[in-house]
N, C-alpha and C positions, 0 to 999 in steps of 0.2 A: 504494500500500500504506500501511496505517496500523498503527502499533504502539502498543498500550495496555497498561497495567500493572494487574493485579488482585491483591488480597491473598488469600492462601490460609492457613487456620489450621493445617491438618494436612498432613504430608508423605505422599506416595505415592498421592494421589487421582487424579492424571493423570500423563502422561509427555510429555517433549519430543517434538514431531512429531505429537502427537495432534490430530485435528480436534475442535473443541468447538462447542457451541451457546451463543449469547449471548442472554439475554433482557433486556428493558428494564423498569425500574420508574420510574414518573414520579409526581411530586407536583404538586399544583395550583400550586405556586410557580414552575413552569418549570424545575425542577431534575430531573435524571435520574441514576439509578444503574443499573448493569448487573451481571448475574450470569452466571458461567460455570456452566452447568447440568450436572448436577443440584445446584445450590447448593454448588459446589466452591470458588468464589472470588468476591469482590465488588470492584467498581470504586470509585473515589472519586465525587465529585459533579461532574456536567457541566451546563453551562447549555444552553439551547436551540440556540445556534449551534455547540456542540461535540458534539452528539449523535452517537452511534455508529449508523450506518445498517445496517451488516452484521449478520447474525444468525448467522454462522458465522465461525470463525477457526482458526488453527493455532498451537499453543503452540511458540514459538521457543526459549524459555529458562525454566528454573525457578531463581530466585535464593533462596538461603538467607541470611537476615540475622539480626541480633540481635532484630529485631521480628517475625520470622516468615518466611513463604515468600511469594514474589511470582511471578506468572506474567507473562511477556511474550507477548502474543497478537498475531499479525499478521492483519489483515483486509484484504480487497480493497475499497477505497473510492476 
């Protein structure tokens, strides 16, 4: 299992326990970012060796911080 963090701008778009789809955005530079669809939350930047291979995951926790909301998504990898 792999647990990754995604930044979400607005509250209430998804719920804990919900299964979500993950899409990959790549750049020519070998860096990748990921979206929880439909554009609910975005990951940080990953290098080629760190790529997320799963395209589905489950939201384990939604964290509220001073900087916004974060999703902890668990994927089978």
